[in-house]
C-alpha positions as CSV (number, residue, x, y, z in Angstrom):
1,M,0.1,0.0,0.2
2,T,1.3,3.5,-0.8
3,A,0.5,6.4,0.9
4,K,1.4,9.5,-0.8
5,N,1.0,13.4,0.5
6,A,0.1,16.2,-1.7
7,R,3.1,17.9,-0.2
8,Q,5.5,15.3,-1.9
9,T,8.3,17.1,-3.1
10,N,11.7,14.1,-2.3
11,P,12.3,11.0,-4.0
12,F,13.1,9.3,-0.9
13,R,10.7,6.5,-0.2
14,I,10.3,5.1,3.6
15,L,8.5,1.6,3.9
16,I,6.6,1.7,7.2
17,T,6.3,-1.8,8.7
18,D,3.9,-2.1,11.8
19,D,0.9,-4.4,12.5
20,D,-0.8,-1.5,14.3
21,R,-2.8,0.5,11.4
22,E,-3.1,3.3,13.8
23,V,1.1,3.6,14.4
24,R,1.6,3.0,10.5
25,E,-0.9,5.8,9.6
26,T,0.7,8.3,12.2
27,L,4.2,7.6,10.9
28,A,3.1,7.9,7.4
29,E,1.8,11.4,8.1
30,L,4.8,12.2,9.7
31,V,7.1,11.0,6.8
32,G,4.4,12.8,4.4
33,L,4.7,16.3,6.1
34,R,8.6,16.4,5.2
35,G,7.9,15.6,1.8
36,F,9.0,11.6,1.5
37,E,6.9,9.1,0.0
38,S,5.6,6.4,2.5
39,L,4.8,2.7,1.6
40,L,2.7,0.7,4.3
41,A,2.9,-2.7,5.4
42,A,1.0,-4.7,7.9
43,S,3.3,-7.4,8.3
44,G,7.0,-8.7,7.8
45,E,5.9,-10.5,5.0
46,E,4.2,-7.9,3.4
47,A,7.4,-5.8,3.9
48,F,9.4,-8.4,1.8
49,E,7.0,-8.2,-1.0
50,I,7.3,-4.4,-1.3
51,I,11.1,-4.7,-1.1
52,Q,10.9,-7.2,-4.1
53,A,8.7,-5.1,-6.2
54,E,9.3,-1.2,-5.5
55,P,12.4,1.0,-4.7
56,V,12.6,2.0,-1.1
57,H,15.3,4.3,0.6
58,L,14.9,3.2,4.3
59,I,12.7,0.7,6.3
60,L,10.8,1.5,9.8
61,L,10.1,-1.8,11.4
62,D,8.1,-2.4,14.4
63,M,10.0,-5.3,16.6
64,H,6.9,-7.3,17.5
65,M,4.5,-8.3,14.9
66,P,2.6,-11.8,14.3
67,R,4.6,-14.3,12.3
68,L,8.0,-12.3,11.4
69,T,9.3,-10.0,14.0
70,G,11.0,-6.7,12.3
71,L,14.4,-8.3,13.0
72,E,13.3,-11.4,11.0
73,T,11.9,-9.2,8.5
74,L,15.2,-7.7,8.2
75,E,17.0,-10.8,7.5
76,L,15.0,-11.3,4.8
77,V,15.1,-7.9,3.2
78,R,19.0,-8.4,3.7
79,Q,18.8,-11.0,1.2
80,I,17.7,-8.4,-1.5
81,N,19.2,-5.2,0.0
82,R,22.2,-5.6,2.4
83,L,22.7,-2.2,3.2
84,L,19.2,-0.5,3.4
85,P,18.8,1.6,6.3
86,A,16.7,0.3,9.0
87,I,15.2,2.0,12.0
88,L,13.7,-0.5,14.4
89,I,10.8,1.0,16.5
90,T,10.0,-1.4,19.7
91,A,8.1,-1.4,23.2
92,D,10.9,-3.8,24.4
93,A,13.8,-2.0,24.1
94,T,16.2,-4.7,26.3
95,M,19.8,-4.9,26.3
96,D,19.1,-8.5,24.3
97,V,16.8,-6.5,21.5
98,M,19.8,-4.0,21.2
99,K,22.5,-6.3,20.9
100,R,20.5,-8.3,18.2
101,A,19.6,-4.8,16.6
102,M,23.2,-3.8,16.6
103,N,24.1,-7.5,15.2
104,A,21.7,-6.8,12.2
105,Q,23.0,-3.4,11.5
106,V,20.1,-1.4,12.4
107,F,21.2,2.2,12.1
108,S,18.7,3.1,15.4
109,V,16.6,1.7,18.0
110,I,13.6,3.8,18.9
111,P,11.4,2.8,22.1
112,K,7.5,3.2,21.9
113,P,5.7,5.2,22.5
114,V,7.4,6.9,19.8
115,N,8.3,10.8,19.2
116,G,7.5,12.3,16.3
117,S,10.4,14.5,16.1
118,I,12.9,11.6,17.2
119,V,11.5,9.2,14.3
120,V,12.0,12.3,11.8
121,A,15.3,13.2,12.8
122,T,16.4,9.8,13.3
123,M,15.0,9.1,9.8
124,I,16.8,12.1,8.2
125,R,20.2,11.0,9.8
126,A,20.1,7.6,8.3
127,L,19.4,8.9,4.9
128,F,21.8,11.4,5.1
129,R,24.7,8.8,5.8
130,S,23.3,6.6,3.4
131,Y,22.4,8.9,0.5
132,G,23.6,12.3,0.7
133,D,21.1,15.1,2.4
134,P,17.6,13.8,1.7
135,L,16.4,17.4,2.3
136,K,17.6,18.3,-1.0
137,G,15.3,16.1,-2.7
138,S,17.3,13.6,-4.7
139,P,19.3,11.0,-3.7
140,D,22.6,10.2,-4.9
141,P,22.8,7.6,-8.0
142,T,26.5,7.3,-7.5
143,K,25.9,6.0,-3.7
144,D,23.7,2.9,-4.4
145,T,25.2,1.2,-1.7
146,P,24.6,2.8,1.9
147,A,27.5,3.0,4.4
148,N,27.0,0.6,7.4
149,P,26.1,2.7,10.5
150,D,28.9,2.3,13.5
151,I,27.7,0.4,16.5
152,S,27.3,3.2,19.0
153,T,24.7,4.6,16.7
154,A,22.7,1.5,16.9
155,L,23.0,1.8,20.8
156,N,22.5,5.7,20.9
157,P,20.8,7.2,18.6
158,E,21.3,10.6,20.4
159,S,25.3,10.8,20.3
160,E,25.2,11.1,16.6
161,S,25.3,14.9,15.4
162,P,23.5,15.7,12.5
């Protein structure tokens, strides 16, 4: 499912994966207000199908979903695009989840309930690191393989300066 915003001016496409429809739609609205296009998935399986069929520049994943968790979904996604920036959102930000996210090269883990400003700032930092300035509106075609985030960013998203 694609959610488009009339203010859309940016070619970056963000895949939002959460089994809670309200969370998906709220995140899509935040993404749209920044001019990004959002793609919505209600499950890990649906996210994987979208990744196979559509260009995606960043994936936001809920950790706890039926059938596939966010990290299990990311493991499948990495088979297609091993360097796609990913942000994990979870109500269960334990050290175990953080370590597993770090091992999966997640850019950042954001605890629920999410703060919209933190989600947007983290998303922009992830896009910037991978593609250049996302606010200028055009992915750098020469950077089709995003850089991997460092370990400290995955464990502490506030430690990196924009």
